[in-house]
N, C-alpha and C positions, 0 to 999 in steps of 0.2 A: 346609221346616224353618225356622221364624222364628230369626231371629239375636240372640236373646235368653235370658233365662231360661227360658223355655217351650221352648226347645229340648229340654229335659229332659224325657221324656215322664212323664206324671202331674203338672207343676208347672205352677199356673195363676195368673195375675197379674190383680188389680183395682184400680182405681184410685178414690179419690173426692177431689174437689178444691173448695176454695173460692176463686177467683181474687181476689175482692174482699177477703176476710179473709186471704188470703196464707196458707194452711195446707190442709192434707189428708193424706191416710192411703193406704197401699197396703197391700195383703192377698196374700201367697204362701199358696195352697191347695194341698194334698196330697190328689189321687184317691185315694191309698190312705195309709196313716200312713207317715210317715217318720222314719228314724232321724236326729235332728238333734243336732250340737254347736255350743258357742259358743265365743268367745274375745273377753275385753275388755281392750282395752289403754287406752282413754282414763281418765281420771281422774276424769271427772264424767258418768257414764253413768246415763241412766234407762231401765229394764227391769222386763219382769213376766215371771214363770216363767222364769228363765233358770237358777237353780240346779239344777234338776232335768235340766237338759240335760248337765250335768257327767259325766265317765266312769263316775263312782260310783251316777249317780242309777238308780233301781231301774226306774223307768217307761221304757221304750224308745220308745214311739211319741209323735209329734207331728203333730198335725192341720193346722197352719198358722202363719204366722208374720206379725206385722203390723210395719209400720214406719209411723211416724205422726209428725206435726206436734203442736204443741201442748204440749210440755215433759211434765211430769208429770201435767198436765191430760189430755193427749192418750193417755195410758193406759186410759181410760175408752173408747174407741173398740174395744178388744180384746172388750169385753163384747158388742158388735154382732156381731162375727165369731163368738163362741162363740154366741150366740143362733141365727146362719144355720145354723152345721154342727149345732146339736140339733135345729131344725125338720127337718134332712134324716137325722136319725138315727144322726150321725156323731159319734164319740166314743168313749172308754174303756168298755168294760162292766164297770159294778161291783155287777151285779145289779138294783139299784132305779134305775139311771140310766144314760144315756151320756153322759160328761162329754169335752166337746171341750177338747183340749188345745192352747192358744194362746199361744205365746209373742210377746214384744213389744218394740219398743226405741224410743225417742224422740228426735226432734231440738227444738231450741230455735229456734222461729220467732216467738215473740211480738211481737217487736219488727219483724218485716218487713211486719205489717199493722195488722189491729185485735187488740190483746192479749186483748179479752175473746172472742175466736172462736177456738173450738179443737174438734180434732175428738172426737165424743162416739160413742155407741153406735150413733146412728142413720146416723154417717157410716161407722164401720166395716162397719155392716150393708150398706150401700151399696157399698163397696168390695168385700166378698165376693162379693154379688150380681153384680157386674160381672166376677168373675175368669172368664178364658178362657184357652186354650192357644194362641192366636194372637199375632199383632202386639199390643203395645200401645204407648199413647204414651209419649214420653222427654220430659226437658227440665223445664220448670216445672209440673209434674203431679204429683199424688199427694202421697205423703209429702215431694216435692222442690220443692212451689208455692213456699212461702216460703223456701226454701233459700238461703243467700250464703256466698261463701267471700272469704279475705282480709281478716280484720276486725283486723289488728294495729294498724293506723291508725285505728280505729273504724267503724262501720256506714256513715257518711256516705261513706266510701272505699272500702266493700266491692264484689263485685260478685256478680253472680247465681250460686247453684248450682243443683243441680237433682236429676234423676232419671236414670240411666241403665242399660243393660243390654246384655250381650255373651255370645257363648258360642263354643264350638268343639267340632268333631266330630273325632273321632280314630280310628286304624286299630283294627280290633275292636269297633267300636260304642260305644266309652266317649264320653259327651258330657258336658261341664263348662260350666256358666252361670252368670253372676253378675249380680245387680242391685244398684247402690250409691244411696244416698241421699247427697248432697254438700253438707253445710253447715259446712266446715271452717274453723278458725281460720286455717290457712296458706293458703298458694297453691296451685295446679294446674300441674303441669308436663308437656308434652308427652314422648316417647321421648327425644327429642334434649336436654331440659333446660331446653328454653323455657318462659318463664311464660306459661299461657294465660289465666288468671284469676287476679287477686289483688289486694292494696290498691292502689288507684289512686294514682298520684303527681300532681304538679301539673299535668303535661302528658298527663294522661288515660291513659297506659300503666300495665301492672301492675308492680308493684315487687317486691323481693325480700323476703319477711317475715322470713325469718332476719337479713336486714341490717339489717331495722327493729324486731327483737326488741328490743334494748338501749333501756332507757327505756319501755318499753312495759307495766310492770307494771299500770299505772292503767287500763288498758284491757283487761287479760286478766280480765274478769269471768266468774265460775263459771258452768259449764253452756251457755254460749250458742254453744257450737259441737261440731260432730258430724259423724263419717262413718259409717254405718249401710250394711252388706252383707249379702246372703242369696247364698251359693254353693249351688248344687244339682247334683248328679250323679246318673247311672243306675248308678253303680258300687254293689256291695253293700258297705257299710262297717257296723262296730259302733260303738258311742258313743265308745269311745276314740279310734277312726281318724278318726271325725266331728270329734271335739274337734282332732285333728291337724290335719285339713284345715282347719278354722278357723283355726287358729293360723297356718299357712303362708300363708295367703290374706292375712294381715295384711300379708305381704311387698309384694304388690300394691298396698297402699294406701300404703306408704311409698314405692313408686317414683313415685307420682304425687302425693303431698301432703307439701307442704314447708313449717313441720315439721309432723310428725304426732304423735298421742296425747299431746298437751299435757296439762298439768292442768286446762286448761279445754276438752277436747274429752271427748266421751262414746264415743269410737271401738269399736264392735262389730262381728264378725264371726259371723253363723250359718253351719252348714255343713250341708247336708240330702243324705240318702242316699235315693232314690226309685228305685232299680231293684237288679236282681239282676247286673249285668256284673261280671267278676271283673276287678279292676285294684288297683294297689298304691296305698295311700293317699299314697304320695310323689307318684307321678305326679299324682294327683287333686289333690293341694296345690297341685304345681308348676304346673298349668295354672290351679287356682283364682286363685293370685295373678296369672297373666298376664291372664285375663279379668276379673279384679277392676280391675287397673288400666286395662283399656280401658273398662269401664263406668262408671268415675270421670270418664275423658276425654270420654264420649259424655253424661255428666251435663251437664257445663260448656259442652259445644261446642253443645246443643240448648236451652241455658234462655235464655229470653226474659227481658229487663229490666223492671224496673218504674220510675215516677218517682224519680230520686235513685240507683237502683240498676242499671246497664246490665249487658245480657247480650252472650253470643257469638253468640245468633241472633237478633239486633235487624237490623232491616232497615237496610241501609247501613252 
């Protein structure tokens, strides 16, 4: 069993990356329609088809979730995932057509590489086509290709973020996994509170974003930061329960990112039920928070730097 989101049966993950343009996208495909909830905590989100995921949304099924770079431009990549699914007869049957239901969220990575290069429908199709249920690359790949963290002192002092994933298998057959794209304004801290990646000080070591926050208003630009998470489980959840799991999973983000859910972050958690194991949503949510934190830590630990923005996975 892979130790990532694909540990949950019926969940597939695929990337499309543009290392030169420093952007990309990641498709999470459900082999069978999933029940998906969402919780948005950041004040500057960029999303597509999230309102229907709320607890009162009438349509229950979701066929895929896309995480993408490119800011609002990158939402176009979801069209490629829709086309991929439609070609395979996947979608909500409305009589005259089957409509693939794909929710999406974006990070702002336009300043990481070339601002004119953004994920589009072709890249979304590529990511969906690459989706499998095994191991997949983590770090500077997919939606995490152009991700950065620790931007309180400006992008020239930031470090590389990225994409990470983790999972846990529990007694009774319950599996909970998470995939995180970490492009946070704040720094990322280990279990013991040590700063792993953040704003670089004059000596090159990562500094404390909270301490540096005073006087940083001029550098807190709208929408340039975000952490995106997909939590999946083989537990049977209804929509209100899936939304509760998404809400609880934000606790894992708060354990790893300081500060979190700021006015310039677009933090979003999706939670997907893709199975029929009997489990309390509180249990799923508690473990969802745990694997979310681990996914965030793996994202920065496996991120490789680019000129001017170092990563923890750089040689030496």
